[in-house]
KOLZATOR-53746 format. One record per residue (C-alpha): x, y, z; residue in one letter. Coordinates in steps of 0.05 Angstrom, whole numbers, padded with zeros to 5 digits, always signed. Layout:
BEGIN
XYZA
...
This chain:
BEGIN
+00623-00625+00410M
+00578-00682+00435K
+00506-00661+00444E
+00491-00719+00492V
+00528-00721+00558R
+00530-00772+00613V
+00515-00742+00682V
+00505-00768+00753S
+00433-00785+00774S
+00445-00771+00847D
+00415-00700+00845R
+00364-00711+00790Y
+00307-00662+00803G
+00348-00617+00848Y
+00396-00558+00839D
+00350-00525+00788F
+00386-00458+00799I
+00462-00458+00794P
+00491-00439+00862A
+00524-00376+00835E
+00455-00347+00818Y
+00423-00360+00886L
+00419-00299+00932P
+00453-00311+01000P
+00409-00346+01051G
+00359-00373+00999T
+00347-00440+00966N
+00325-00461+00897E
+00251-00459+00917Y
+00248-00385+00934R
+00212-00364+00870L
+00173-00430+00864R
+00143-00421+00933D
+00115-00353+00915S
+00087-00379+00850Q
+00054-00438+00884A
+00028-00396+00941D
+00063-00442+00990A
+00040-00403+01050A
-00033-00420+01034R
-00021-00494+01023R
-00018-00545+01079K
+00028-00600+01055W
+00049-00660+01095R
+00095-00719+01086R
+00068-00787+01066L
+00046-00838+01116H
+00079-00906+01113A
+00016-00941+01088D
+00010-00888+01032E
+00081-00902+01010I
+00065-00975+01009E
+00005-00965+00964V
+00045-00920+00918L
+00101-00971+00910I
+00050-01027+00900K
+00020-00985+00843N
+00088-00985+00807D
+00108-00915+00827N
+00180-00895+00844S
+00211-00834+00877C
+00283-00814+00891T
+00263-00792+00961N
+00194-00803+00989W
+00208-00750+01042D
+00206-00699+00986D
+00138-00723+00961F
+00090-00677+00998L
+00014-00681+00994V
-00049-00645+01019S
-00110-00675+01050D
-00150-00710+01027P
-00101-00753+00989F
-00120-00819+00955D
-00054-00855+00938P
-00091-00906+00895S
-00100-00851+00842L
-00025-00848+00829V
-00001-00905+00785R
+00059-00926+00744N
+00094-00859+00751S
+00163-00834+00770S
+00178-00774+00815F
+00243-00735+00823Y
+00262-00676+00866G
+00212-00639+00909L
+00141-00657+00887V
+00081-00627+00921R
+00009-00647+00908L
-00055-00613+00926G
-00115-00653+00948K
-00129-00714+00906L
-00198-00747+00908E
-00234-00800+00869N
-00268-00751+00821V
-00270-00743+00746Q
-00255-00681+00705L
-00295-00668+00642M
-00278-00620+00586H
-00329-00621+00529H
-00335-00696+00516D
-00266-00713+00542F
-00271-00745+00611R
-00213-00767+00654V
-00203-00787+00727S
-00163-00743+00774A
-00095-00771+00790G
-00027-00786+00759I
-00017-00844+00712R
+00040-00867+00668N
+00079-00803+00676S
+00146-00775+00699T
+00143-00714+00745I
+00205-00674+00762I
+00203-00621+00817S
+00132-00596+00806C
+00075-00567+00846D
+00008-00596+00827I
-00057-00565+00848G
-00121-00597+00873D
-00152-00654+00835N
-00110-00650+00773C
-00110-00705+00720A
-00042-00724+00690I
-00038-00784+00645Q
+00013-00810+00595D
+00060-00751+00602C
+00131-00775+00590A
+00167-00715+00620Y
+00140-00658+00662I
+00195-00616+00694S
+00193-00554+00739H
+00121-00533+00731Y
+00069-00504+00778V
-00001-00529+00761L
-00065-00496+00784G
-00127-00534+00806D
-00166-00583+00761T
-00114-00581+00706V
-00117-00637+00654I
-00052-00659+00621L
-00057-00718+00574S
-00007-00750+00526R
+00048-00697+00526I
+00116-00719+00502D
+00158-00665+00536E
+00139-00607+00581M
+00196-00572+00617Q
+00220-00506+00643T
+00293-00484+00644T
+00323-00443+00699N
+00332-00385+00650H
+00261-00387+00623A
+00233-00320+00599K
+00165-00343+00573F
+00169-00301+00511G
+00188-00236+00545N
+00247-00199+00515G
+00290-00200+00578I
+00355-00230+00601L
+00368-00273+00661K
+00427-00268+00708D
+00492-00286+00672G
+00464-00282+00602E
+00496-00242+00546S
+00459-00189+00506E
+00460-00231+00442D
+00410-00278+00475L
+00356-00225+00481R
+00297-00238+00435V
+00276-00178+00393W
+00219-00170+00343I
+00239-00133+00280D
+00174-00097+00264V
+00162-00052+00204M
+00232-00061+00175N
+00269-00124+00155E
+00336-00091+00172A
+00317-00089+00245G
+00324-00014+00257G
+00256-00012+00291R
+00262-00073+00336S
+00219-00079+00399V
+00221-00126+00458L
+00159-00169+00467P
+00127-00176+00535F
+00063-00204+00565A
+00011-00149+00563G
+00042-00113+00503M
-00008-00078+00458I
+00002-00045+00391C
+00009+00024+00421A
+00069+00000+00461D
+00102-00028+00399A
+00087+00035+00360F
+00118+00080+00413L
+00180+00037+00412W
+00185+00028+00336A
+00162+00095+00308A
+00202+00144+00350Y
+00272+00115+00339R
+00304+00183+00341D
+00283+00190+00414D
+00343+00155+00446A
+00321+00168+00517K
+00253+00138+00504L
+00282+00075+00471I
+00330+00064+00529H
+00275+00075+00580A
+00227+00025+00547L
+00281-00028+00547M
+00296-00015+00621T
+00221-00016+00639I
+00212-00083+00604T
+00272-00115+00638Q
+00249-00088+00706R
+00178-00113+00696K
+00199-00186+00693F
+00266-00186+00730G
+00330-00224+00718S
+00325-00277+00773D
+00336-00348+00749R
+00291-00404+00771G
+00221-00380+00753V
+00177-00442+00742Y
+00130-00452+00685G
+00056-00445+00703V
-00006-00479+00678I
-00067-00442+00703G
-00127-00474+00737S
-00177-00512+00693S
-00130-00511+00633T
-00131-00572+00588V
-00069-00594+00548I
-00073-00659+00509K
-00038-00696+00453S
+00019-00646+00447C
+00092-00659+00431R
+00137-00606+00463I
+00123-00550+00512L
+00186-00516+00535K
+00189-00452+00577D
+00114-00441+00569V
+00069-00403+00616L
-00005-00415+00607V
-00062-00377+00640G
-00127-00405+00666E
-00180-00443+00626C
-00137-00449+00563A
-00147-00508+00516Y
-00086-00534+00479I
-00092-00597+00436K
-00047-00628+00384G
+00006-00574+00383A
+00073-00593+00355N
+00118-00544+00391K
+00107-00487+00440L
+00173-00456+00463K
+00188-00393+00502N
+00118-00365+00501I
+00064-00337+00547T
-00007-00358+00532V
-00053-00307+00565E
-00120-00338+00583S
-00175-00330+00634S
-00244-00359+00649E
-00276-00299+00617A
-00228-00297+00557E
-00202-00368+00546P
-00149-00380+00493T
-00147-00441+00448Q
-00088-00471+00410I
-00100-00529+00363G
-00071-00582+00318E
-00003-00575+00285G
+00012-00507+00315V
+00084-00485+00327E
+00096-00422+00368L
+00166-00399+00388V
+00188-00335+00424N
+00125-00295+00434G
+00061-00276+00469I
-00009-00301+00455V
-00063-00254+00480G
-00127-00267+00518Y
-00184-00300+00480G
-00141-00319+00420C
-00151-00378+00374R
-00090-00409+00341V
-00108-00470+00299F
-00093-00517+00241Y
-00018-00514+00230G
-00007-00440+00243A
+00066-00420+00255K
+00091-00359+00293A
+00162-00340+00311V
+00181-00276+00348R
+00112-00248+00354F
+00058-00216+00396V
-00015-00232+00383I
-00066-00185+00415G
-00132-00200+00448R
-00187-00237+00412N
-00145-00251+00351A
-00144-00313+00307S
-00085-00346+00271L
-00103-00408+00231K
-00099-00451+00169Y
-00024-00452+00163G
-00013-00377+00171A
+00059-00356+00183R
+00070-00297+00229L
+00144-00278+00238I
+00176-00218+00271H
+00108-00185+00276S
+00059-00154+00325V
-00014-00169+00308L
-00068-00125+00339G
-00132-00143+00376D
-00193-00170+00340N
-00153-00191+00279S
-00161-00254+00237T
-00103-00282+00196V
-00108-00346+00156S
-00063-00383+00107C
-00018-00324+00089C
+00053-00303+00103E
+00069-00242+00146M
+00139-00218+00162L
+00165-00157+00199N
+00099-00122+00210N
+00064-00079+00261L
-00010-00087+00249I
-00062-00048+00289F
-00129-00079+00311P
-00182-00108+00265A
-00138-00133+00209H
-00165-00187+00162E
-00121-00230+00117Q
-00148-00297+00095H
-00113-00320+00032H
-00054-00367+00023N
-00027-00328-00037N
-00020-00261-00001S
+00038-00235+00038F
+00053-00173+00078L
+00125-00154+00092I
+00158-00096+00129A
+00096-00054+00140S
+00059-00010+00189L
-00015-00022+00176V
-00057+00020+00222Q
-00118-00024+00230G
-00188-00039+00203Q
-00152-00067+00142S
-00162-00124+00093N
-00114-00160+00047M
-00144-00192-00015A
-00121-00256-00049A
-00056-00249-00088G
-00037-00184-00055A
+00038-00179-00046T
+00052-00118-00004V
+00125-00102+00008G
+00162-00133-00049S
+00235-00114-00045N
+00254-00121-00118H
+00266-00047-00131N
+00318-00038-00077S
+00389-00059-00064R
+00376-00069+00011A
+00322-00097+00056N
+00306-00032+00091D
+00243-00009+00055G
+00176+00002+00091E
+00102+00007+00076I
+00060+00055+00118R
-00015+00051+00110A
-00070+00088+00148G
-00129+00051+00177R
-00179+00020+00128G
-00123-00001+00081F
-00149-00049+00027W
-00103-00073-00029P
-00148-00110-00078G
-00139-00175-00116L
-00068-00189-00141C
-00042-00121-00121V
+00034-00115-00119T
+00064-00057-00080L
+00136-00038-00072K
+00177-00009-00015H
+00175+00046+00005S
+00103+00069-00001S
+00054+00109+00041R
-00022+00110+00040F
-00075+00154+00073A
-00133+00122+00110S
-00185+00080+00074Y
-00148+00073+00008V
-00174+00019-00038L
-00123-00004-00089I
-00150-00035-00153A
-00120-00098-00182K
-00052-00087-00214G
+00023-00090-00211D
+00046-00023-00184Y
+00119-00024-00204S
+00139+00041-00171A
+00134+00068-00100E
+00069+00104-00083L
+00051+00162-00038D
-00025+00170-00037I
-00048+00227+00009P
-00122+00223-00008F
-00164+00187+00044P
-00224+00144+00022F
-00195+00141-00048S
-00192+00090-00104L
-00124+00079-00136V
-00120+00048-00205N
-00060+00027-00247N
-00083+00047-00318D
-00036+00005-00361V
-00068+00022-00427S
-00063+00097-00413G
+00004+00089-00379D
-00017+00131-00319R
-00036+00126-00246L
-00109+00144-00231E
-00135+00168-00164I
-00208+00179-00148M
-00211+00218-00082P
-00271+00206-00036A
-00290+00143-00075Y
-00319+00107-00014Y
-00365+00165+00005W
-00389+00173-00066L
-00397+00101-00089Y
-00391+00051-00033N
-00418+00079+00031L
-00447+00010+00046Y
-00376-00018+00055A
-00353+00043+00094L
-00411+00043+00143E
-00414-00032+00149R
-00340-00036+00164N
-00347+00013+00222A
-00407-00025+00249W
-00374-00093+00240K
-00309-00074+00275I
-00346-00047+00335A
-00392-00108+00338A
-00334-00157+00334R
-00294-00124+00390D
-00300-00180+00441K
-00246-00154+00488R
-00272-00156+00559L
-00212-00116+00584V
-00202-00057+00537K
-00133-00030+00552V
-00144+00020+00497Q
-00201+00059+00467L
-00200+00038+00394I
-00232+00087+00346E
-00277+00048+00299T
-00312+00103+00260H
-00283+00122+00193Y
-00290+00197+00208L
-00247+00217+00266A
-00194+00271+00278P
-00141+00233+00240D
-00182+00224+00176T
-00212+00294+00182A
-00141+00322+00182E
-00122+00280+00122E
-00181+00311+00085I
-00161+00381+00106L
-00091+00369+00080R
-00113+00348+00011V
-00165+00402-00003L
-00110+00452-00021P
-00079+00400-00067L
-00144+00392-00105L
-00151+00468-00109E
-00081+00479-00134R
-00079+00423-00184W
-00148+00442-00212T
-00125+00514-00221A
-00062+00491-00256E
-00103+00449-00304A
-00148+00509-00318H
-00090+00556-00331V
-00056+00506-00377R
-00121+00495-00415A
-00125+00570-00426A
-00054+00570-00454G
-00022+00601-00392G
+00035+00582-00347D
+00014+00562-00276P
+00085+00572-00251Q
+00076+00646-00258K
+00025+00646-00202Q
+00034+00635-00128T
+00007+00576-00090S
-00043+00621-00054A
-00068+00649-00120E
-00076+00580-00150L
-00112+00554-00089E
-00161+00613-00090A
-00174+00601-00164M
-00182+00527-00154G
-00231+00536-00097K
-00274+00581-00141E
-00273+00530-00197L
-00291+00472-00151L
-00347+00507-00114T
-00381+00550-00168E
-00448+00529-00196K
-00423+00524-00267N
-00380+00462-00277D
-00319+00486-00315R
-00277+00430-00285V
-00311+00373-00322A
-00273+00388-00387V
-00205+00392-00352L
-00155+00337-00341K
-00128+00349-00271V
-00061+00318-00257F
-00028+00311-00189G
+00045+00308-00171L
+00090+00264-00128G
+00042+00206-00118M
+00084+00156-00157E
+00160+00149-00162H
+00158+00151-00238S
+00152+00200-00295S
+00082+00178-00318R
+00023+00224-00303P
-00021+00219-00240N
-00092+00234-00262L
-00144+00258-00211I
-00213+00232-00228L
-00275+00273-00213K
-00239+00327-00173P
-00300+00373-00167R
-00345+00317-00141V
-00291+00294-00093A
-00278+00364-00067Y
-00351+00374-00050R
-00356+00305-00020A
-00295+00318+00025Y
-00326+00383+00050R
-00391+00347+00065R
-00354+00293+00102M
-00318+00345+00144L
-00384+00379+00162R
-00415+00312+00180W
-00356+00295+00224Y
-00357+00362+00259A
-00432+00364+00273V
-00432+00292+00298R
-00375+00308+00345G
-00409+00370+00372L
-00476+00335+00380M
-00444+00280+00421A
-00409+00331+00465F
-00471+00374+00475L
-00509+00312+00497E
-00458+00302+00553T
-00472+00374+00577R
-00549+00372+00581P
-00554+00432+00628L
-00503+00477+00595A
-00521+00535+00550K
-00494+00532+00479F
-00451+00594+00489Q
-00421+00563+00553E
-00402+00502+00512V
-00375+00548+00457A
-00328+00581+00507V
-00303+00513+00529E
-00291+00489+00458L
-00266+00550+00423N
-00192+00550+00406G
-00140+00535+00353P
-00147+00470+00313R
-00101+00413+00333I
-00075+00392+00265A
-00028+00335+00284D
-00059+00270+00310W
-00027+00202+00322V
-00059+00135+00310N
-00029+00103+00372L
-00045+00030+00361G
-00116+00044+00340G
-00127+00099+00391Q
-00129+00170+00362I
-00090+00219+00405V
-00065+00291+00395P
+00009+00288+00377A
+00028+00337+00432N
+00001+00289+00484K
+00041+00232+00455V
+00103+00276+00455D
+00092+00293+00529L
+00083+00219+00545L
+00149+00203+00509R
+00184+00258+00547S
+00159+00233+00615R
+00180+00162+00599I
+00249+00184+00575G
+00259+00228+00637D
+00239+00173+00685G
+00175+00205+00710A
+00138+00143+00684I
+00173+00079+00704R
+00128+00021+00685S
+00084-00006+00630W
+00024-00002+00678D
+00036+00073+00683E
+00042+00078+00607I
-00024+00041+00599H
-00055+00086+00651A
-00034+00145+00607A
-00072+00113+00549Y
-00132+00110+00595G
-00124+00185+00609D
-00123+00197+00534F
-00187+00158+00527A
-00223+00197+00581R
-00202+00263+00548E
-00219+00240+00477Y
-00291+00264+00474S
-00268+00335+00494L
-00210+00332+00445D
-00257+00310+00389V
-00308+00364+00407A
-00255+00419+00406R
-00228+00393+00340H
-00299+00389+00311S
-00313+00461+00333W
-00250+00485+00298A
-00264+00446+00235V
-00335+00473+00230L
-00310+00543+00243A
-00260+00537+00187E
-00311+00509+00139L
-00358+00567+00154R
-00302+00617+00148A
-00283+00589+00079S
-00356+00600+00059E
-00356+00672+00084G
-00405+00658+00140K
-00362+00665+00202A
-00358+00741+00205R
-00430+00752+00185E
-00460+00700+00232T
-00416+00674+00288P
-00435+00603+00308L
-00492+00608+00358G
-00554+00567+00373P
-00591+00590+00311D
-00532+00577+00265E
-00522+00508+00296F
-00595+00492+00284L
-00582+00503+00210L
-00521+00457+00215E
-00565+00404+00247L
-00613+00408+00187E
-00554+00397+00140T
-00531+00339+00183A
-00601+00309+00180S
-00599+00309+00104S
-00529+00278+00105T
-00554+00222+00151R
-00610+00209+00101A
-00560+00209+00045Y
-00518+00157+00081I
-00579+00112+00092T
-00600+00119+00019E
-00530+00104-00006Q
-00525+00043+00039V
-00591+00018+00012R
-00575+00035-00061M
-00505+00006-00059T
-00531-00061-00033R
-00592-00060-00079S
-00546-00058-00140K
-00525-00129-00125D
-00597-00152-00130Y
-00610-00116-00196R
-00545-00132-00231D
-00561-00180-00288P
-00493-00214-00280F
-00509-00227-00207R
-00578-00252-00225R
-00559-00298-00282M
-00540-00358-00237T
-00610-00360-00208Y
-00673-00387-00242R
-00719-00332-00218N
-00729-00277-00166S
-00757-00326-00116A
-00692-00365-00116E
-00652-00301-00108I
-00693-00282-00047E
-00688-00353-00019A
-00612-00350-00024V
-00595-00277-00013L
-00657-00249+00019G
-00681-00180-00002T
-00651-00111+00007P
-00708-00096+00055E
-00690-00155+00099S
-00615-00141+00098N
-00596-00134+00172P
-00546-00079+00161F
-00594-00038+00118I
-00644-00045+00174K
-00591-00022+00223N
-00576+00039+00179A
-00650+00057+00177E
-00655+00050+00253E
-00594+00094+00260D
-00627+00147+00217E
-00689+00146+00260K
-00648+00151+00324E
-00608+00208+00294F
-00673+00245+00278A
-00695+00237+00351V
-00629+00264+00375R
-00633+00324+00329I
-00704+00339+00351E
-00685+00335+00424R
-00623+00379+00415L
-00662+00427+00370G
-00715+00437+00423T
-00661+00452+00474R
-00627+00503+00428L
-00692+00538+00409R
-00709+00546+00483E
-00645+00586+00492E
């Protein structure tokens, strides 16, 4: 079949929409008029002297009657250009437009314009082919090879136009290379939307409803024009096809942009730079895509960066993320992800945010499977270290740090805040629970501070949880405490020559709890092994279980008291017992990380049911539900914190003797004060090690040079921030303590 056809030029620029797709009584400009706000514009036909000037300036038009302008109109500013179909110009004056140091006169020069609406005082120069676009005001287009819109343009949205078959619909195969979790991209999609769609595949009514909602949102009518928003600058680009661009965007040197929406505004401008190729996707507000980055079938959230040759394919990338150099396929990645190295790749994964991929990390290798249907699931704070290799299918709790190594078998690590090590010499897997809290609180605290500080979203569709201790991580801790108890007891029984299988789980947990909490450390001499954390026969050694167990309980108490303090501060006039009545109740044990927002699972289930039943019929309504979750979150956290603290006290034998009242909570505040001091000291000590380490110091001639290059621990801004937080916390405790004592 010949790819090049010879067609008549009589109707060039007209008949954009095939007649069979035009509703009765309408013309091909029905949708265009609404996009161009035709009712607001006052266009007129050209005067004879204006046509004369245009022709004299080497312009041509198939029909000057279809060349409409607004006043004022200076025809001398249109030169050496060709016009086809209905062309409408806003006012055109002898002014110049300036973007950074790039300055260009308003007008149209050396360009071909086909059936377009052009806003006030736009500058178009050296554009070989612009077809079926609506331009806002003060748009600059310079040196573009091809810029066109087809009558079936979808602008990256996963919809079909009238007359199209289902096989033309563009899906994104997140989380699984086999495509069983595919989602439809759309402008305005956030990670929570993709997670709802991809994670609950057994909910057939939900999946069908989300597809219907997406199709309804954008419609099936043919003939929607491409849009370039006001004050957008596009220069030195090769091909833009079926592209919709918001206001104030800056696009320069891109190779190919096809079937995409670029969301941009004056407050959150988006930039796309040299060598970029984007096909079939959505670029969010305030994004930066530079230096040869490639993306195909994708959604990029707000305030995200994709640069230095990064490849993003069949993936949804969350807000506030930065991805450079690497390769990413078939992923759903929640907000605040960092991946900067060319020799790392991430395949077929759900990474739940606040994560970092080190150089050489290859997460999602498929070599141990006969099919491409494996998955990686990682909680927030996921950090595979240098040259880590992980296999499908694996699962990780929140804030797991994986030490360098080739992990040749699947992993299931339930311990949050843990360090995982592949001990090759000992032929075993080692897990150190609560590692971050014990040995690297600087990283943990700084990560929470950094993520919040870098959240530049002006429109926050979701409340993103940035603190490492929240209901989701608290529940992960609660789930592993019995494991530590049981495995410690089993080690103790075996060391005494007994058989742990002769005792019940409850008996083992009671024994383990006693061993882990007693003053005498009988656990230090035991080798405690876990089960089911690696798909292999080699042992899984738990390092420092007694220290970890106590650290976990301290973390839970810190989480609970912080949550209750925050809630009490929102009820300044309420008595403690009144608040207690409001908060008392069973603990919600199942929470969902919904795109970075932490939500009780029962609320997510209700949302799914309402969507599936048709009670919720639009993405705006779904996003409004996320807003409801956010408004209810402080109460949800407070109730959960109350239940966690009650269970901790009950496990210590305190609940029956002293129910939690003002006096008891004052004691909890004292404990929290010492924990806050511990955090500050650990932050200071962890960072200070870098200044004392002889291997860190050996590249410097003396201490003065170290201070000149690195500063001092005392001048470190984050350490200062931690010290200020401790002082502020002390003030809050004193204020709340005074209130409780007055009761």
